[in-house]
SERO-4910 file (N, C-alpha, C, O; in steps of 0.05 Angstrom, whole numbers):
BEGIN
 pado doro    nc1    nc2    nc3   cac1   cac2   cac3    cc1    cc2    cc3    oc1    oc2    oc3
  Unk    A     31    200   -274     41    180   -256     33    187   -228     36    210   -219
  Unk    A     23    167   -213     16    171   -185     40    171   -167     56    153   -168
  Unk    A     44    192   -152     66    194   -133     59    215   -112     51    237   -119
  Unk    A     64    208    -87     59    227    -65     81    225    -44     81    206    -28
  Unk    A    100    244    -45    122    244    -26    135    216    -25    145    207    -45
  Unk    A    134    203     -1    148    178      2    132    154     -9    141    131     -9
  Unk    A    106    160    -17     89    138    -26     87    138    -56     83    158    -69
  Unk    A     90    114    -68     87    110    -96     67     87   -101     56     76    -82
  Unk    A     63     80   -126     43     60   -132     50     33   -120     32     17   -114
  Unk    A     76     28   -116     84      2   -104     73      0    -75     69    -22    -65
  Unk    A     68     23    -62     59     22    -35     29     18    -32     19     14     -9
  Unk    A     14     18    -54    -15     15    -52    -21    -14    -50    -15    -30    -68
  Unk    A    -34    -22    -28    -44    -49    -24    -72    -50    -36    -91    -37    -25
  Unk    A    -76    -64    -58   -101    -64    -73   -124    -75    -56   -147    -67    -58
  Unk    A   -118    -95    -39   -138   -106    -21   -149    -85     -2   -173    -82      2
  Unk    A   -130    -69      9   -138    -47     27   -154    -26     12   -174    -16     22
  Unk    A   -144    -19    -12   -157      2    -28   -186     -5    -35   -203     13    -37
  Unk    A   -192    -31    -38   -219    -39    -46   -236    -47    -22   -259    -56    -26
  Unk    A   -226    -42      2   -242    -48     25   -267    -30     27   -288    -38     36
  Unk    A   -263     -5     17   -286     14     15   -298     13    -12   -284     10    -32
  Unk    A   -324     15    -14   -337     15    -40   -331     41    -55   -324     61    -42
  Unk    A   -333     40    -81   -327     64    -98   -344     88    -89   -334    110    -88
  Unk    A   -369     83    -83   -387    105    -76   -378    118    -50   -381    143    -48
  Unk    A   -368    103    -31   -359    114     -6   -333    131    -11   -330    153      0
  Unk    A   -315    119    -27   -290    134    -33   -296    161    -46   -283    181    -40
  Unk    A   -315    160    -65   -322    185    -79   -336    205    -60   -332    229    -62
  Unk    A   -353    194    -43   -368    212    -24   -349    227     -6   -352    251     -1
  Unk    A   -329    213      5   -311    225     25   -284    234     12   -267    245     26
  Unk    A   -280    228    -14   -256    235    -28   -231    223    -15   -211    236     -9
  Unk    A   -233    197     -9   -211    182      4   -205    156    -10   -223    145    -23
  Unk    A   -181    146     -7   -173    119    -16   -153    108      4   -131    118      6
  Unk    A   -161     88     20   -142     75     38   -122     59     22   -130     44      5
  Unk    A    -96     62     28    -76     48     12    -60     27     28    -48     10     16
  Unk    A    -60     30     54    -44     11     70    -55      9     98    -60     30    111
  Unk    A    -60    -15    107    -70    -19    134    -49    -33    151    -39    -55    145
  Unk    A    -41    -20    173    -22    -31    192    -35    -40    217    -60    -39    219
  Unk    A    -19    -49    236    -31    -60    261    -48    -40    276    -69    -47    286
  Unk    A    -38    -15    277    -52      5    293    -60     30    277    -69     49    289
  Unk    A    -56     29    251    -63     53    235    -70     45    206    -62     24    196
  Unk    A    -84     64    193    -91     60    165    -82     86    150    -89    108    158
  Unk    A    -66     82    129    -57    105    113    -77    110     91    -84     92     76
  Unk    A    -87    135     90   -108    142     71    -99    166     54    -90    186     64
  Unk    A   -103    163     28    -98    186     10   -124    201      6   -145    189      3
  Unk    A   -122    227      5   -147    243      2   -140    270     -8   -117    280     -7
  Unk    A   -160    284    -19   -157    312    -25   -182    326    -13   -204    317    -16
  Unk    A   -177    348      1   -199    363     13   -214    347     34   -238    348     35
  Unk    A   -200    331     50   -213    314     69   -228    330     90   -219    352     99
  Unk    A   -251    320     99   -267    333    119   -266    319    145   -258    295    146
  Unk    A   -274    332    167   -275    319    193   -295    296    193   -291    276    207
  Unk    A   -316    299    178   -336    278    176   -325    253    164   -331    231    172
  Unk    A   -307    256    144   -294    234    131   -275    220    151   -274    195    151
  Unk    A   -261    235    167   -243    224    186   -258    208    207   -250    186    215
  Unk    A   -280    219    216   -297    205    236   -307    178    225   -308    158    238
  Unk    A   -316    179    199   -326    154    187   -304    133    185   -309    110    191
  Unk    A   -280    141    177   -258    122    175   -250    110    202   -244     86    204
  Unk    A   -250    128    222   -243    118    249   -263     98    259   -257     78    272
  Unk    A   -289    103    252   -310     84    260   -308     57    246   -311     36    258
  Unk    A   -302     58    220   -300     34    203   -276     17    212   -279     -8    214
  Unk    A   -253     29    215   -228     14    220   -222     11    250   -207     -7    257
  Unk    A   -232     29    266   -225     29    295   -195     30    299   -184     17    317
  Unk    A   -182     47    282   -153     50    284   -146     79    279   -164     95    272
  Unk    A   -121     87    284   -112    114    278   -112    118    248   -101    101    233
  Unk    A   -123    140    238   -124    145    210   -103    166    203   -104    189    213
  Unk    A    -85    159    185    -64    177    176    -71    187    148    -71    172    129
  Unk    A    -77    213    146    -86    225    121    -62    236    106    -46    251    117
  Unk    A    -59    229     81    -39    240     63    -53    256     41    -67    244     24
  Unk    A    -50    282     41    -63    299     21    -50    296     -6    -25    297     -8
  Unk    A    -66    292    -27    -56    291    -55    -73    310    -72    -94    319    -64
  Unk    A    -62    315    -96    -77    332   -115   -102    317   -125   -102    293   -126
  Unk    A   -122    332   -133   -147    320   -142   -142    302   -167   -154    280   -169
  Unk    A   -124    311   -185   -120    295   -209   -106    268   -202   -112    248   -215
  Unk    A    -89    268   -182    -76    243   -173    -97    225   -160    -96    200   -164
  Unk    A   -115    237   -145   -136    221   -132   -154    208   -153   -160    184   -152
  Unk    A   -162    224   -173   -180    214   -194   -166    192   -210   -178    172   -217
  Unk    A   -140    196   -216   -125    176   -232   -124    149   -217   -129    128   -228
  Unk    A   -117    151   -191   -115    126   -175   -143    113   -171   -145     89   -173
  Unk    A   -163    129   -167   -190    119   -163   -200    104   -188   -212     83   -187
  Unk    A   -194    116   -211   -203    104   -237   -190     78   -243   -202     59   -253
  Unk    A   -164     76   -236   -150     51   -242   -158     29   -223   -156      6   -230
  Unk    A   -166     36   -199   -175     16   -179   -203      7   -184   -209    -17   -184
  Unk    A   -221     26   -189   -249     19   -192   -260     20   -221   -281      9   -226
  Unk    A   -244     32   -239   -253     34   -267   -270     59   -271   -279     72   -252
  Unk    A   -273     67   -296   -290     90   -303   -316     80   -315   -316     60   -330
  Unk    A   -337     93   -309   -363     85   -320   -361     83   -351   -351    101   -364
  Unk    A   -371     61   -361   -372     56   -390   -344     52   -402   -341     51   -427
  Unk    A   -324     49   -385   -297     43   -396   -285     19   -382   -288     16   -357
  Unk    A   -273      1   -397   -260    -22   -385   -231    -15   -377   -221      6   -385
  Unk    A   -219    -32   -362   -192    -27   -351   -172    -24   -374   -155     -7   -373
  Unk    A   -174    -41   -395   -155    -39   -417   -158    -12   -431   -138      0   -441
  Unk    A   -183     -1   -433   -187     25   -446   -174     47   -429   -162     65   -440
  Unk    A   -176     45   -403   -165     65   -385   -134     65   -388   -122     86   -390
  Unk    A   -122     41   -387    -93     39   -389    -83     51   -416    -63     65   -416
  Unk    A    -97     45   -438    -89     54   -464    -92     84   -467    -74     98   -476
  Unk    A   -116     94   -459   -121    123   -462   -102    140   -444    -93    161   -451
  Unk    A    -97    130   -420    -78    144   -402    -50    145   -414    -36    165   -411
  Unk    A    -42    123   -427    -16    122   -440    -14    142   -463      6    155   -466
  Unk    A    -36    144   -478    -36    163   -500    -35    192   -490    -21    209   -502
  Unk    A    -49    197   -468    -49    224   -457    -21    234   -449    -15    258   -451
  Unk    A     -4    215   -440     23    223   -432     44    217   -453     68    218   -448
  Unk    A     34    211   -478     52    206   -501     71    183   -496     95    184   -504
  Unk    A     62    162   -482     79    139   -478     82    124   -504     64    123   -521
  Unk    A    106    112   -508    110     96   -533    103     67   -529     97     53   -548
  Unk    A    104     57   -504     98     29   -498     84     27   -471     86     43   -454
  Unk    A     68      5   -469     56     -3   -444     67    -31   -437     64    -50   -453
  Unk    A     80    -34   -414     90    -60   -406     73    -69   -382     71    -56   -362
  Unk    A     60    -93   -385     43   -104   -364     57   -129   -354     58   -149   -368
  Unk    A     68   -127   -330     88   -147   -320     78   -161   -295     76   -149   -274
  Unk    A     72   -187   -297     64   -202   -273     87   -204   -253    110   -210   -260
  Unk    A     81   -199   -227    100   -202   -205     90   -223   -186     70   -236   -192
  Unk    A    103   -226   -164     94   -246   -144     71   -233   -128     76   -218   -109
  Unk    A     46   -240   -135     23   -230   -120      9   -206   -132    -13   -200   -123
  Unk    A     20   -193   -153      7   -171   -166     19   -167   -194     36   -183   -202
  Unk    A      9   -147   -208     18   -142   -235     24   -112   -237      8    -95   -230
  Unk    A     48   -106   -247     56    -78   -251     50    -69   -280     53    -84   -299
  Unk    A     42    -44   -282     38    -32   -309     57     -9   -311     57     10   -295
  Unk    A     75    -10   -331     95     11   -335     91     24   -362     85     10   -382
  Unk    A     94     50   -363     93     65   -388    122     73   -396    137     81   -378
  Unk    A    129     70   -421    154     81   -430    150    109   -439    137    114   -460
  Unk    A    161    128   -424    157    156   -429    184    169   -433    201    168   -415
  Unk    A    189    181   -456    215    193   -463    238    173   -459    259    181   -449
  Unk    A    233    148   -465    254    128   -464    257    114   -437    271     94   -436
  Unk    A    243    123   -416    245    111   -390    220     96   -382    198    106   -388
  Unk    A    223     73   -370    200     58   -360    191     69   -333    207     71   -315
  Unk    A    166     77   -331    155     89   -307    132     72   -297    113     67   -312
  Unk    A    133     64   -272    112     48   -260     88     66   -254     91     86   -239
  Unk    A     65     60   -265     42     78   -262     18     65   -250      1     78   -238
  Unk    A     16     38   -252     -7     24   -241      0     -2   -229     22    -13   -234
  Unk    A    -18    -13   -213    -14    -39   -200    -41    -53   -201    -62    -41   -194
  Unk    A    -41    -78   -209    -66    -93   -213    -65   -120   -198    -44   -132   -195
  Unk    A    -88   -129   -189    -90   -155   -176    -84   -177   -197    -91   -174   -220
  Unk    A    -71   -198   -188    -64   -220   -207    -89   -232   -219    -90   -239   -242
  Unk    A   -110   -236   -202   -135   -248   -212   -148   -229   -233   -159   -239   -253
  Unk    A   -147   -203   -228   -159   -184   -247   -143   -184   -273   -155   -179   -294
  Unk    A   -118   -189   -272   -101   -189   -296   -108   -211   -315   -105   -208   -339
  Unk    A   -117   -234   -305   -124   -257   -322   -146   -248   -342   -144   -254   -366
  Unk    A   -166   -234   -332   -187   -223   -349   -177   -202   -368   -184   -201   -391
  Unk    A   -160   -184   -357   -149   -162   -373   -133   -172   -396   -136   -163   -419
  Unk    A   -115   -192   -391    -98   -203   -412   -115   -216   -434   -109   -213   -457
  Unk    A   -136   -230   -425   -153   -244   -445   -167   -224   -463   -170   -228   -487
  Unk    A   -177   -202   -451   -191   -181   -467   -172   -168   -487   -180   -164   -510
  Unk    A   -148   -162   -478   -128   -149   -496   -121   -168   -519   -120   -160   -542
  Unk    A   -116   -194   -513   -109   -213   -533   -131   -219   -553   -127   -223   -576
  Unk    A   -156   -219   -543   -179   -222   -561   -181   -199   -580   -185   -203   -604
  Unk    A   -177   -175   -570   -179   -151   -588   -156   -151   -608   -159   -140   -630
  Unk    A   -134   -163   -601   -110   -164   -619   -110   -189   -637    -91   -194   -651
  Unk    A   -132   -204   -636   -135   -229   -652   -112   -249   -645   -101   -262   -663
  Unk    A   -107   -252   -619    -87   -271   -610   -102   -294   -597   -125   -292   -589
  Unk    A    -88   -316   -594    -99   -341   -583    -99   -338   -552    -77   -339   -540
  Unk    A   -122   -336   -539   -123   -332   -510   -117   -358   -495   -111   -358   -471
  Unk    A   -118   -381   -509   -112   -407   -496    -82   -413   -496    -73   -430   -481
  Unk    A    -67   -398   -513    -38   -403   -515    -23   -383   -497    -23   -359   -502
  Unk    A    -11   -394   -476      4   -377   -457     33   -386   -454     48   -375   -438
  Unk    A     41   -407   -469     68   -418   -465     88   -410   -487    111   -417   -486
  Unk    A     78   -395   -507     96   -386   -528     90   -357   -535     67   -348   -531
  Unk    A    109   -342   -545    105   -314   -552     84   -311   -575     83   -328   -592
  Unk    A     69   -289   -574     50   -283   -595     51   -253   -602     61   -237   -586
  Unk    A     41   -246   -625     39   -218   -634     11   -213   -644     -1   -231   -656
  Unk    A      2   -189   -641    -24   -181   -651    -25   -151   -656     -6   -137   -652
  Unk    A    -49   -142   -664    -52   -114   -671    -80   -104   -664    -99   -118   -668
  Unk    A    -81    -79   -653   -107    -67   -647   -107    -38   -658    -87    -24   -656
  Unk    A   -129    -30   -670   -132     -2   -679   -152     11   -660   -174      1   -657
  Unk    A   -145     33   -648   -163     48   -630   -166     76   -640   -148     87   -653
  Unk    A   -188     88   -633   -193    117   -639   -197    132   -613   -212    123   -596
  Unk    A   -182    154   -610   -185    170   -586   -183    199   -593   -164    208   -607
  Unk    A   -202    215   -585   -203    244   -592   -201    248   -622   -186    266   -631
  Unk    A   -215    231   -637   -216    234   -667   -189    228   -680   -185    236   -703
  Unk    A   -171    215   -667   -146    207   -678   -143    176   -677   -153    164   -659
  Unk    A   -129    165   -696   -126    136   -698    -99    128   -686    -79    142   -691
  Unk    A    -98    106   -671    -74     96   -659    -71     67   -665    -90     51   -663
  Unk    A    -47     59   -674    -41     32   -682    -26     19   -658     -4     27   -652
  Unk    A    -38     -1   -646    -26    -15   -623    -15    -42   -632    -30    -59   -642
  Unk    A     11    -47   -628     23    -72   -634     27    -87   -607     41    -78   -589
  Unk    A     14   -110   -604     13   -124   -579     31   -149   -581     29   -164   -600
  Unk    A     47   -153   -561     64   -177   -559     61   -190   -532     58   -176   -512
  Unk    A     61   -216   -531     59   -231   -506     83   -250   -504     93   -260   -524
  Unk    A     92   -254   -479    115   -272   -475    112   -284   -447    106   -270   -428
  Unk    A    116   -311   -445    114   -323   -418    138   -315   -401    161   -314   -410
  Unk    A    132   -309   -375    153   -302   -356    148   -319   -331    130   -335   -330
  Unk    A    164   -314   -310    163   -331   -286    136   -331   -273    126   -352   -265
  Unk    A    123   -308   -271     98   -306   -256     73   -305   -274     51   -298   -264
  Unk    A     76   -312   -299     53   -312   -317     60   -304   -345     80   -313   -356
  Unk    A     44   -286   -356     47   -278   -384     49   -247   -385     31   -233   -377
  Unk    A     72   -238   -395     77   -209   -398     66   -199   -424     69   -212   -445
  Unk    A     53   -176   -424     43   -163   -448     58   -137   -452     62   -122   -433
  Unk    A     65   -131   -477     77   -105   -485     60    -94   -507     56   -107   -528
  Unk    A     52    -69   -504     36    -56   -525     52    -32   -535     56    -13   -521
  Unk    A     60    -33   -560     73    -10   -573     52      8   -586     35     -1   -601
  Unk    A     53     33   -579     33     53   -589     46     68   -612     66     82   -609
  Unk    A     34     66   -636     43     80   -659     23    103   -664      0     99   -669
  Unk    A     34    128   -662     17    152   -665     15    158   -695     33    170   -707
  Unk    A     -7    149   -707     -9    150   -736     -8    178   -747      2    182   -770
  Unk    A    -18    198   -732    -17    225   -742     11    236   -744     16    256   -758
  Unk    A     30    223   -730     58    232   -731     73    223   -756     95    232   -761
  Unk    A     60    205   -772     74    193   -794     67    206   -821     73    196   -842
  Unk    A     54    229   -820     45    242   -845     68    260   -856     67    284   -855
  Unk    A     89    247   -866    113    261   -875    120    252   -904    111    231   -912
  Unk    A    135    268   -918    148    259   -943    177    264   -940    186    276   -920
  Unk    A    193    255   -959    222    257   -957    232    285   -954    251    291   -940
  Unk    A    218    304   -967    227    332   -966    224    344   -938    238    364   -932
  Unk    A    208    332   -921    203    343   -894    224    332   -874    224    340   -851
  Unk    A    240    313   -882    257    299   -863    286    309   -861    303    297   -848
  Unk    A    292    332   -875    318    344   -871    340    334   -890    363    341   -887
  Unk    A    332    318   -910    352    308   -929    359    330   -949    342    347   -955
  Unk    A    383    329   -960    391    347   -981    378    337  -1007    368    315  -1009
  Unk    A    378    354  -1028    366    347  -1054    380    323  -1066    367    305  -1077
  Unk    A    407    322  -1063    422    299  -1074    416    273  -1059    414    251  -1071
  Unk    A    412    275  -1033    405    252  -1017    378    241  -1024    373    217  -1025
  Unk    A    359    260  -1028    332    252  -1035    332    237  -1062    318    216  -1065
  Unk    A    347    246  -1081    349    233  -1107    361    205  -1104    352    186  -1117
  Unk    A    382    203  -1087    394    177  -1082    374    157  -1069    373    134  -1077
  Unk    A    359    167  -1050    340    150  -1036    319    140  -1055    312    117  -1056
  Unk    A    308    159  -1071    287    151  -1090    298    131  -1111    283    113  -1119
  Unk    A    323    134  -1118    335    115  -1137    337     87  -1124    332     67  -1137
  Unk    A    346     87  -1099    349     61  -1085    323     47  -1081    321     23  -1086
  Unk    A    302     61  -1073    276     48  -1068    262     40  -1093    242     25  -1092
  Unk    A    271     50  -1116    259     41  -1142    271     15  -1152    261      3  -1170
  Unk    A    293      6  -1139    306    -19  -1147    289    -43  -1140    274    -42  -1120
  Unk    A    290    -64  -1155    274    -88  -1150    286   -105  -1128    271   -120  -1115
  Unk    A    312   -103  -1122    324   -119  -1102    340   -101  -1082    348    -79  -1089
  Unk    A    345   -111  -1058    361    -97  -1039    346    -92  -1012    323    -99  -1009
  Unk    A    360    -79   -994    350    -75   -968    359    -48   -957    383    -41   -959
  Unk    A    341    -32   -945    348     -7   -932    344    -10   -902    322    -17   -894
  Unk    A    365     -5   -887    363     -6   -858    359     22   -847    374     40   -853
  Unk    A    338     25   -830    332     51   -818    332     47   -787    317     29   -777
  Unk    A    348     62   -773    349     58   -744    345     84   -729    348    106   -741
  Unk    A    339     82   -704    334    106   -688    318     99   -663    308     77   -661
  Unk    A    314    118   -645    298    113   -621    269    108   -628    259    115   -649
  Unk    A    254     96   -608    226     90   -612    210    115   -620    212    136   -607
  Unk    A    195    113   -642    178    135   -650    192    156   -667    180    176   -674
  Unk    A    218    151   -673    233    171   -688    225    170   -718    235    186   -734
***
């Protein structure tokens, strides 16, 4: 998750962040996140005097540098500009898998779109997307999930299978209309976590016999409850 002292992802103005080309941001290791009347707030790691001079020349304003870790810089840069050979939806999904998120919530707001990961039961805001960019993103996700991209007024469900680091992940995609557009929720099922049998789940021998007897019946229903991914 991107966070630097008093600044979080909500504070990143995407218009300001994209004022500089990706090549320039990479060259000087900077990302401008907010432009005020007399100053520009810039995130950077290992900033040089040459970079400061360039920014002062471009903006003709006071440049306020906020140092961040390289990994935070790379994460923010990738979500703003994308990764070579990777689309935005791939970045969002692979980043969620890396932090063992159980869900991805993509929520339209007034003027932007928030991306939240559910990590250890809590929703964490990790990314911010332009509303115009989200239209394309939502269509790509719905197409991959075999959902109707022309239908935005009623809820839909779909499914995507992805492979990452030689492991398979089952993504359950849901869409629902909300005030500012169409919200998407992606449930990530970690298929490698489901390689269990009854003997591995802590049941006693008598309980296992009872369960096997119940599931052999032709009629009936077994209710299983617990937290996400349990």
